[in-house]
VOVEX-328158 format. One record per residue: x, y, z of N, C-alpha, C in turn. Coordinates in steps of 0.1 Angstrom, whole numbers, plus 5000, padded with zeros to 4 digits. Layout:
// residues N
XYZXYZXYZ;...
END
This chain:
// residues 715
495450275151495950155155495950145169;497250125174497250125188496850215197;496850235206496250335218497150455214;498350445215499550575214499350615198;498850555188499250615174497650655169;496550705178495350745172494950855183;494050945174493751025184492451115174;491251105180490251145173489451235177;488851345172487851435174486851475166;485851535170484751565161483751685169;483151755161482451875165481051865171;480151755164478951715168478451585162;478151485174477651365161476251395158;475751495163474151515161474051645160;473751725150474151865144473051955154;472351905158471151995169471751995182;472751905184473151925202474651935199;475151985204476752005209476851965224;478151975229478051965242478752115247;478552115263479252215269480452175279;481452225280482652175288482452135299;481052135306480752065317480451905317;480051915303479451765299480451675303;480251535305481051375305480751345291;481851285285481351215272482151075273;481250985270481850845268481850795255;482650715253482550625238482850465241;482150405233481950245233482350185219;483350155218484250115206483749945203;483549935190483149815188482449715197;481449815201480149755210480749715226;482049725229482349645239483649755247;484249815241485349885250484850025250;484950055264484350185270485550275271;485250395269486450495272486050615274;486350675285485750825286486750955280;486051015272486651145265486451265273;486851375268486551525270486051595265;485551695267484751805261485751965261;486152035252487052135255485952255253;486452355252485952505256485152545244;485252485233484552525221483352455219;483452305230482052195225482652085217;483752085214484251995205484651875218;483851735212484051625221485251555214;486051535221487151445222487051295228;487551205219487451065221489050975225;488950935235490350845237490050705232;491050695219491050565216491450435221;491050355221491450205232492450135225;492950065230494149965227493049875217;493749845202492849775194493449675187;494549735181495749595173494849585162;494349655157493949635145493649765137;493449755121493549875111492249895109;491549985098490349995091489550075099;488250085096487050145100486650075116;486450175124485950095138484850185143;483650095144482550155151482650215164;481750335167481750365182480550415184;480150465198478750505199479350625210;478250705213478650795221477450835232;477850865248477050905256477150995265;476451055270476751195282476651105295;476251005296475750945311476850815313;477150755301477950645302476950495303;475250525303474650435301473550435285;473350525282472250545272473150605258;473750525251474150555238473350565227;473150655226472350735218472750785200;474150795202474750885189475750765189;476050775174477150675167477950755156;479050665154480050705142481050625137;481950635130483150575125484350625129;485150555130486750595136487550515126;488650625119489650535111490850495119;491250385122492550305126493450315120;494550395119495650355112496850305116;497650295107499250215112499850365120;500450305129501350435141502150525129;502650465121503750555113502850625105;501550665101500850725093500250845102;500750855114500250935124500851065120;500351185120500951295119501851355128;502951445125503951475139503451555148;501751645146501351705154500651625164;500451485162499851425172500651315180;501951335178502751215185503951295194;504551215203505851295207506951255199;507851365195508951365188510251295196;510651215195511951205197512951265193;513751375200514751455193516051395189;516751365176517851275176517151155175;516351095170515650955174517250835174;518150865165519350745165520050775178;520150875185520850865201519750825210;518650815209517950705216517950585214;518250555202518350395197519550335199;520550435199521850355201522550405214;521850445221522350485234523050385243;524050415250524950295255526050235243;525950255232526650195222528250285225;529150235218530250345215530050475211;530350625219530350725217529050765218;527750705222526550805219526050785236;525650925242525650925258525051075256;525051115268524351255268522751235271;522151345273520551395277519851335265;518651275267517851255255516751385258;516151415243515151505245513851485235;512751555242511551495233510651615232;509751635222508951725225507451715218;506651805226505151735219504251905220;503151875212502351995212501551985227;501852065234501352065247499652075249;499152175241497752195241496952055240;497551945233496651835230496651745245;497251755255497051715269496451825278;495251775281494451885291494951875307;496251925307496751925322497952025323;498052125331498952175333500352095339;500151975342501651905348501251785342;502251695340502151555332503351475337;503051325336503951255337504451185326;505551135324506251065313506650945318;505950885310506050725312506850635300;507250525304507850445295507150305294;506550255283505550155280506550045270;506549935274507149825266506049705259;506349685250505849575239506649445241;505549335239506149205237505049125234;505149005229504148915224504348795233;503448705240503648615246502948495244;503348365250502448265245503348185233;502748075233503447975225502948035208;503948055200503848125187503248045182;502448095169501148035160500447955170;500047965184499047915188497848005196;496947955201495648025203496048115212;497148085223497548125234498548235232;498748305218500048385215499248535216;499548645225498948745224500048845225;499348945223500249095223500149185235;500949215239501049285251501549425252;501049535254501549675258501649705273;502749725277502949685294503249835298;503149895310503449995317504749955323;505850045322507149975330507450085340;507750195336507950285350507950415345;507850535354507750675354509250725350;509550785338510850875337510851025342;509751055340509651215348507951225354;508051265366506951285373506551435377;505251455378504751585378505551705372;505951685363506351795352505851895345;506352005343505352105336504952055320;503652065319503352055304503652155294;505352155294505752275283505852215270;505752125269505752055254507052035252;507952015262509651965259509851905275;510651775271511251695282512551685280;513451665287514551605287515251555300;516151425300516551375312517751305308;518451265317519651175318519251005319;519150935308518750805308519750705318;519050645327519350565338519050405336;520050325341520150165338518850135344;517950055336516650045346516849925352;515949905361516049765373515649665364;516249535369515449415362513949405369;513049365362512749305350512549415340;512649515342512349645331513449665321;514649595324515549635309515449505304;514749415307514449305299513649345282;512949445286511949505275513049595266;513049555256513949655245512949705234;511949675233510849775224509849845231;509549965230508750065236508550185231;507550285237507450425235507050485248;507450615246507050715255505650755256;505150785267503650805268503850955277;503151055273503251155280501651185286;501251185298499651195303499551275314;498451315317498051415328498651345343;498951445349499651385364498551325375;497351385370496351335375495851185375;496651105367495750995364497150885370;496550775375497250665383498450635370;499750585375500650495367500150415358;500250415347499850325339498450305337;497750395338496250385335496150385318;495250285316495050265302493650375297;493850395284492950465276492450625279;493550685285493350825290494150905281;493451045282494151155273495751175272;496351135263497851105263498151105249;499451145248500451165234501251055237;501950985225502950845227503850895211;504850835217506150845206505950695198;506850735187506550585178507450495186;507350365183507950275190509450265187;510350215194511850255189512450135201;513650135194514650035204514950135214;514650065226514950125239516250095244;517150125236518650095240519150205254;518550305255518750375264518550355280;517750225283517350195295518150065297;518549975288519249835290520049825297;520449715304521349655313522549715313;523349735323525049745325525749655315;525349545314526149445304526249535287;525049575285525049645273525849775271;525849845284526849955283528249945283;528349835290529949795291530449725279;529649655272530049575259529149595248;528449685242527249675235527149545223;528449555216528449435206528749315212;529049265224529249155228527649125232;527249215242525549175243524749155233;524549225222523849225211524349095205;525249065202525848935195524948785205;524948835218524248715225522848705223;522348825221520848845216520248775204;521648825193521548785182521248645180;522548565187522548435186521248375194;520548405203519548355209518348375197;517948485192516948475180517248405171;518548365166518948275157518148125160;518348085171517947955179516547975178;515948065183514148085182513848075169;514248135159514048125145514048005137;514947935145515047775137513947675146;513447725155512547655164511247705155;510947815146509847845143509547785129;508247805127507847745109508647835100;509047795091509647855079508647925068;508548065071507548115063508248155046;509048165047509848205034509348125025;508747975026508447925016507247965007;506248035015505048085010505048215006;506248305007505948445004506348434989;505648554983505848604971507048644967;507348594955508648674949508548814946;509748844942509949004940509849014926;509449144920509349184909511149194905;511249174893512549154888513249294886;512349414882513249534878512249634890;513349744890512549874896511149904889;511249914875509949954868508949844871;509049694870508149614875507649654887;508249654899507649694909507049824913;507149924906506650034906505050054897;505249924888503849934878502949834887;503549764892502749614900501849694912;500949784908500349854920498949754927;498849664920497849544927498249454938;499749444938500349354948501549424956;501949574950502949594955502949734958;503449814970503349924976504450014980;504850114979505850184985506350144997;507350135001508050115013508450245018;507550355025508150475028509350495035;509950385040511550385047512550415038;511650405022512850395011512150424999;512150554998510850584987511550694978;512050634965512350764953511950894951;510350864954509751024952510051084965;510751054976511051124988512651164990;513251134978514851134976515550994983;514850904984515650784987516250774999;515950825009516750805023516450705029;517250585024517050445027518150385037;517750435053518550415061518750265065;517750175063518150045063518849955052;518550045042518949975029520150065021;521350065024522250155017522750085004;522650154994523050124979521350114974;520450114981518850104972518450234970;517750254962517050404959515250374962;515150244961513450244963513350104968;512150094975511649954983510349944981;509849834976508549794979508149714988;506849694992506249595002505049514995;505149374995503849334991502649384998;501549404995500349475002499949345010;499749235006498949105011499949055018;499648975031500448885038500448755032;501248665037501348535031500248445034;499748355027498448285031498448235044;499248165051499448095062499848175075;501048235073501548275085501648455085;500948485075500648665072502048715072;502748665066504548715063504148825055;505248915057505549015047506849015036;506549055025507749065012508049205013;509649225012509849355007510649354995;510949444988511849394976512549564972;513949594971514549684968515349694959;515749804952516249834940517249924941;518349924933519250014931519050124919;520050214918519850324907519850264892;520150154892519950094876518550024875;517750014883516649934884516949754888;518049754893518249604896517849594912;517649434913517349394928518449434937;518449474950519549464957519049354970;520249244968520249124975520649124986;520449054998521049075010522648935007;522448864996523648794994524848854988;524348994984525649084979525949194988;524849254998525049375002524049365016;524349465023523749455039522549565032;522549625023521349725019520249635013;520449495010519549395004517949395014;517249365003515849375011515549255018;514749245024514349145036512949105037;512648985038511248955041511148945056;509848945062509248965074508248865081;508748835091507848745097506648795102;506748885108505448985105505649115096;504249115091504049205078504049335088;505049435082505149565087503749645086;502849655080501549665080500449595085;500749465088499849405095499149305086;498249215090497549115081496149095087;494949115078493749105086493648935090;493148895101492148985110492949065119;494149085120495049165130495049105142;494949205152494449185166495549075173;496248965165497048865173498048865167;499348835174500648795168500348645155;500948685148502348805142501848885130;500448915133499648995126499349135132;499949195142499649325147500349425141;499549505135500349615125501549695131;502449685126503749755131504749665139;504149615150504649565162504849465164;504249345155504649235154506249215144;505949315137507249355127508449385134;508049495144509049495154509749415163;508849325169509249195175509949105169;509749055156510348935150511548965140;511449125136512049135123512949295125;512449365131513349485135514349495148;513849445160514649425169515749375168;515349225162516549125159517649225148;517349305140518149345130519149445137;518649515150519549585159520649495165;519949375170520949265176522149265166;521949205155522449155146523149225134;522849325136523549455124523649585129;522949615135522949765141524049775153;523649705163524549715177525749605176;525949535163526749455166527049415148;528149345145528149305131528149185129;527049135127526648985125525448965119;525449055109524149015099524248895092;525348815094525048685089524148605095;523748615110522948535117521448595109;521248745108519948785103519648715090;520748735080520448745067520148565063;520648495073520248325070518548315072;517948395078516748375084515748485075;516548605069515748715064516648695051;516548635041517548645029516548715017;517048795010516248834999515548744990;514448764984513948684973514248744964;514448654952515048694940513748674932;513748694919512448694910512348584900;512948454905512748374891511448334891;510348314903509148294898508248394897;508848514898507748634894506948624883;505848654882505148644871504248824870;504548894862503849044863502349044859;501949114863500349104859499949164845;498849134842498449164826497749304831;497449374819497249524821496049544809;495049614810493849664802493549794807;492949894798492650024803491450074795;490750174797489350244792490250394794;490350474783490850614784489950694771;490250824773489450894763487750904766;487150914751486150914751485150814745;484950684752486150624754486650504747;488250484747488750404740489050274747;489050164742489250054755490449984745;491149914757492449864754492649704762;492249594756491749474762493249414769;493249304775494249234781495049174769;494649164759495349084748495649164739;495349314738495949434730495149474721;493749414720492649444711492349614714;491949684705491749844708490249864701;489649944707488449974701487650064708;486650134700485750284708484350224709;484150254720482650224724482150354729;481150414722480250554729479150534736;478850434737477650414744476950464755;476050524762475850554775474950454780;475750434794474950324804475950284814;475750164822476650114827476949954824;478249904827478649804816479849734827;479549584821480649524832481949504821;482749564827484349554823485149434823;485249414837485849264836484849204850;484849064845484148974856485148854854;485048794868485648664871485048594881;484648494877484048414888485048354898;486248364893487648334903487648474914;487748454927487648564934486048634935;485248624926483848674924484448814921;485148874911485648974907485049054898;484349154902483049224891483649384892;484149414880484549554877483249634867;482649724868481749754862482149944860;481549974847482050124841480550164839;480550294844479350414839479750484830;479250514817479650604808478350714807;478850854805477750944803478151024791;477151104783477551194776478151324776;479651334769480351454771479651564764;480151714773479551844768480751914765;480051994755481052094749481052234761;481852314759482052454767481052514771;480152534763478952594761477952504767;478152404770477052304778476452234768;476252224755475552164748476152014748;475051924746475851784746476451734733;477651644735478551624720477951464720;477951424707477551264704478951174709;479251184718480551094725480151094738;480650994744480850994760482050974767;481950974778483150924786482850864799;484050754800483950724814483650794828;482450764835482350874846482650804862;482550664859482450624873482950464872;483750434881484150284882483550214894;482750094898482450054908483249894907;483649844920484549704918483949644931;484149504933483949394944484649304941;485249234952485949104951485449024961;484848914958484148804969483048904979;483548904992482549004998482849105007;483849174997484749295002483549405003;483949505006483349675007483349684992;482149734988481949804975482549934971;483549924963484450064961483850134948;483650274947483250324936484150454934;484550464922485150594918484750654909;484350764911483550874902484351014899;484151084890484251214888483351284894;484051374904483751484913483151574910;482151664917481751804912482751924907;484051864911485251984906486151914896;486251994888487251964877488251864879;488251764871489451674877489551604889;488451604896488551564910487551404910;488251324918487851214920486951174934;485751124933485051104946485050984948;485650934962485550784963484650744974;483550644970482450594979483150454982;482650404994482750275001481150255003;480550124998478950105001478550225003;478450304989477750404987477850534999;478850505007479450635016480650705011;480850845008481850925003483050895015;483950865009485350855018485950965019;486551035028487551135027488851085028;489651145020491251135021492251255025;491451355034491951485038492951435047;492751355055494151315068494751205063;494251095058494950955054494850955039;496050925034495850875019495950725016;496050645027495750495027494750455034;493750365030492350345039492350185038;492550125049492149975050490749945052;490249875043488649835043488649695043;487149655045487049525046487349465032;488349375029488649305017489249375006;489749495009490149595001491149705008;492249784997492649875003492450014993;492350094998492450224990493350314994;494450394980495150484983494750584971;494850734977494350854970495750944975;496850944969497751054971497551204969;496351194959495851354954494351344949;493651424946492351424942492351364929;493151404920493051294910493751174904;494051094917494450984915494050864922;493550774921492750674932493350544927;493850434938494350324931493650234943;492950104937492250014947493049884942;493049814956493849704955493249584965;492849444957492349354965493249224969;492949134975493649024980494248954970;493548924959493948834947494948894943;495449004942496349094934495849214925;494549174924493849254911494249414918;494849494908494749664914493949724902;493549814910492749944895493450054901;493450124889494350244889493150374881;492750494891491950574881492350704884;492350764872492950894872491951014862;492451124870491351234860491851354856;491751364844492451494838491851534821;491851664822491051704809489551674812;488951674820487751634825487151484819;488151414818487851254819488651184826;487951044824488850974832489450854830;490450824831491350714827491550584837;491150464833491150374840491750264836;492950204844493750084842493449984851;493549874849493249754856494349644857;494849624865495849504866495249364871;495549244865495049124869496449034871;496248964883497448874883497248744873;498548674872498148584860497448454861;496948444874496248334880494848354873;494648484871493248484864492948434847;494348404843494448354828493448284827;492448304814491448224810490248244817;490448324825489048344837488348484837;488648554827487948674824486848684814;485848764815484948814808484748954809;483749004799483349134798484049244787;484049384790484249454777486249454774;486649424785488049424784488749304779;487649214775488249094770488648964776;489048854770489148724776490648714777;491248714790492848754790493448604787;493748554776494148444774495248394761;495848534758496948554748496248554736;494948544734494348524721493548624718;493948724709493048874708491948824698;491848714692490648704682489748654690;489748634702487948604710488148724719;488548834720488548944729487149024725;486449004714485049084715484348944718;484248874729483148794729481948824739;480548814733479448884737479448804752;478148874759477748794770477248664770;476748634757476348494754476948394747;478248424746479248344745479548394727;478948454717479148494704480648554703;481448504695482648574692482448674681;482948804681482548904673483848914664;483848914651485248944643485849084649;487149074650487849224652487749334639;487349284628487149384617485749404615;484749384626483449414624483449554624;482049594619482049784618481949834630;482049964631481950044644480450004650;479250004639478149974646477949854652;478449714643478449594651479049604662;480549674667480949684677480449754689;479249844686478749904693477549814700;477049744690476149664694476549544703;477749494699478349424711478149444722;478849594724479249624737478049654745;476949704739475749704743475249584753;475549464746474949364753475949334768;476649404769477349394784477049484795;475949544793475349594803474849544812;475149624825474549544840473149554843;472549504851471149504856471149574869;470149654873470049664885470349564895;469949434896470149354903471849334906;472349324894473949314897474949454898;474249564897474949684894475549714909;476849774910477449804920477449944922;476750034914476650184915476050234924;476550374928475550434940474550524930;473350534935472250634927471750724938;472750844941472450934953472151054946;471351084932471051224931469851194922;468951274920467951264909468651244893;469551314892470151254876470451134876;471051094885471650924885470250844887;469450874895468350804892467650784878;467250914874466450914864467150834850;468550904851469450854839470150694839;470150654849470550544850469850404857;469150454869468450354876467050304870;466450424868464950384864464950394846;466350404842466250434827467050274822;466950234809467450154806469250114811;469850014812471050024815472350044806;471650024793472150094780471050184774;471550294771470250394763470250384749;469250284744469250304729469150404722;468450524728468550664720469450724718;470650724726472050754725472950704716;472950784702473650694690474950794690;475950764693477250854691477750874676;478550964671479050974658480350854658;480050774649480950664648482350724643;482550814636483550884628483451014628;484451104626484451244623484851284611;484751404606485251434593485951504593;487251494585488551584585488251684573;487551794578487351904570488552024566;488951994555490152094551489852244555;488752274555488552394558488152464573;488252334579487852364595489752394601;489652504609490852584614491752484623;490352404633491152314642492052204635;491752144624492452064614493752014616;494352154612495852144609496852134622;496152214634496952164647496452014652;495651954648494751834653496351744646;496351764635497051674627498451694630;498851824634500251814640500451734653;499551744660499551674676499151544672;497951474663498051354663498651254654;499751234656500851184646501151064652;501650944646502150854652501250744656;501550644666500550544671499650624677;498250564678497150614681496550734676;497150794667496750914659495450894655;494450804654493250804648492450844660;492650774673491950804685492350924690;493550984690493651114689492651224685;492651184671491951294662490451274666;489851154666488551134672488051254682;489251214691488851294702488951444702;489751504698490251634693489151704686;488651644675487951694668486351684671;485951554678484651544680484451614693;485451674703485251734713485651874709;486151944699486852034695487752084705;488352034708489652034719490951964715;491852054712493251994711493751944724;493352004738493651944749492951794752;492051814746491051644747491951564739;492551594729493151504723494351464727;495051584732496351574736496451474755;495151494759494751404768494851284767;494151224757494151074753495251024748;496151114741497651064737498351044748;498251124757499251124772498551014776;497450954779497150884787497350734778;497250724765497750604759499150584759;500050704759501450684764501950604777;501050684786501150634801500850494799;499950434791499250284791500150174784;501350274777501950174769503250164778;503750264784504750264792504450154804;503350164809503050084820503049914814;502549874804502749744799504049734794;505149824789506249794786507249744799;506949804807507149804824507049684827;505949604825505449484829505749354821;506749384811507249294803507749184811;507549034807508148954813509748954814;510548944823511848954823512348794829;513448734821513748644827515048614835;515048554846516048544858516548434860;517948444859518648294862518748274882;518348374888518348364903519948414906;519848434920521348474926522448354923;523948414923524648324921525648334932;526248264938526948284949528448274945;529448324952530748314947531248184953;532248124951533048034952533348024966;533447904974534247924987535747964985;536548064992537748134990537748174975;536748254973536748334958535648434961;535948554952534948654949534348654936;533348734933532348764922532448904917;532448924905532149024900530649034892;529849104896528549124891527449094899;526149174900525349154909524149174903;524149144889522949144880522549024874;521548964875521048804876519848774864;519948894853518748874843519448814829;518548774821518748714805519748814802;521148764799522148834793523248884801;522848884816524148954823525248834829;526248894829527648804830527848834845;528348704850528748704865530648644863;531448734870532648684867533348644884;533948494881534648454894535848434895;536648484907538048484908538348384922;539548364924539748304935540848374944;541148354961541748424966543248404963;544148474969545748414966545848284975;546548184966546748044971545547934968;544848004962543947894956543647924940;543147814934543347784919541947764916;541447824904540047844897539747704888;538847644893538447514885537147524881;536747514870535347524864535247664854;534147714850533947824846534247954851;534748074847535448174854534048284850;533548274838532348374836531248264834;530148304840528748264837527748374832;526948314820525948434814524648384821;523748434823522048444823521648394808;520948264806520448234796519048264793;518748244782517148264779516048164785;516848044790516047944794515947964808;516748044815516648074830517747994840;518847934827519847874834521247954834;522147944842523647964843524547904831;525147964823525947914815527347864820;528047774815529247704821529147604832;530147564837530147464847530547524861;530347434872530247494883531547534888;531747674897533347704895533747644910;535047644911535647614926536947684928;537247714936538847724943539347624950;540447604945541147484953542447524955;542547504968543947524977545347434971;546247524968547747474969547947434954;547147474944547347434930547847574922;
END
């Protein structure tokens, strides 16, 4: 993303031409921004990334003379927090850096870096500041990184530097967000786009004016009050942000609209510095429609929301989405730093450097979940079995490429490819598996997720080109986000709130799709018409409804009618096998007729363990997969996939909320749960009497029971 957060290198653009150390090498990003790189002793050309203020794939061209750019490539610009520690300056004890000058925080500050990444024996240590200037929400609102001054000049490139911070001169101490840069001492002060390393952005308390060191809390309060005034003059973004999920289970299951906030992650030990009392937080993936603002939702160990009305650890919405918002580049959509400018440094003013959080929470109150509507979920699993949005289940073992979901709203198209399964000896089984899923929304990049060459490995393609997740697990693309924490798991997310989960295991693909509620009554395809009416889920592509009790052959014929065409296909055909079997062949293969059932032979030695394994719900599908593939592992994988699906459906069941309930003036409340059945009890301070209801219960209609509660003095 920003220049300090990115570092790129490659060995050869054209494999028949590598560089020598004497070569010059130049890079042109987005056809306009020119930078000079360098060549190391092994012939690797390194590019210096320019200031971009955006995320995603950035095109660049390469030249050895700065005139003729005859090679090209792509470079992934990422959020600065996702840059690995090897490629940035580490601020040792970063709390000391950001609280320097507050009571009992002083001493020398230390930083470390990998010295070999700076091609110089001696370096300069610089401070740069970040700000956003111009009239807010206007065309002249601009982001600015500015060189402020040099902290250490002509020091050895040893990979470590410490210093005693001095109060900066005016106007430099007016900057309170910044980063440290280490660059060759041969470069002029503040030179842009040079070989350098950067620290993460931080609150630069250590250089603030004398007034801060004399009375940090008083200084911070004044800043907090000024911020309060500025916020009151800015547009109210709170009215357009999405509500939070009601429970932790919903928040973790709604993967099309929410993603883990890595600052408070239950999978990483719940180290929630800014949200004490929470065990997990998520952020809305998409920014709000007009202002590009962000939503954050935090939960405690019981799975309930943590709200700022009850706790300093409550979740807070953001004027600047932490992850930025397309088209990026301008405030308040600059990834990471608009968030620092409008939401983080103000938290330091009001809450961390002083005890005045009431100002902050007035403008950043937690959202409850009264208007939250969980997504609907459908799935394809096993070899393969379909579970529609309205709960209909059926098996379709055709070979071909089919429409799983289509909606004219957002021009959403989700397609699935199936292929015959094989036994361990390589012979073809008369059953198929889902082998690839391709999807596009509106004019987004086309994303395809398919089974890879290795067992239980998924391969992701963007517009028919393979994507690598070896360095980054999250990739921002055009109109779509893709997350792959490991080779067996891929999540695809779209602006509409549609989410796709693809998993690989035991040689088969499990596919889950989550659709937002506003697509109700607007879906077609094999996963049904999402309208709470299962009776019309088997609606053919020409509008004919197939009865749910139809024969397996009739259902097979119905499903075949949802085959795509070459003109509508989103799939990639990059091998002879795919060309012959799918591109030049019928989209539904009429010659492949599966076994619609399996025989339970008492003499079959596999039958007894299969019957023992496949008991209870979904026993028939488990038995079919295990016996047709002669594999207990296959049957167990189907059973586990089904249980995972039902768990997701349960997590996403609607929950009634009555909304946050405030204590009466001059009183307290007991209870911080606001969902159906929850009780909140009020009491009054000494010298006050309670009038109205002492206890309120959240009712099924979303309203609190009882009368308004007041604490009246002197009675």
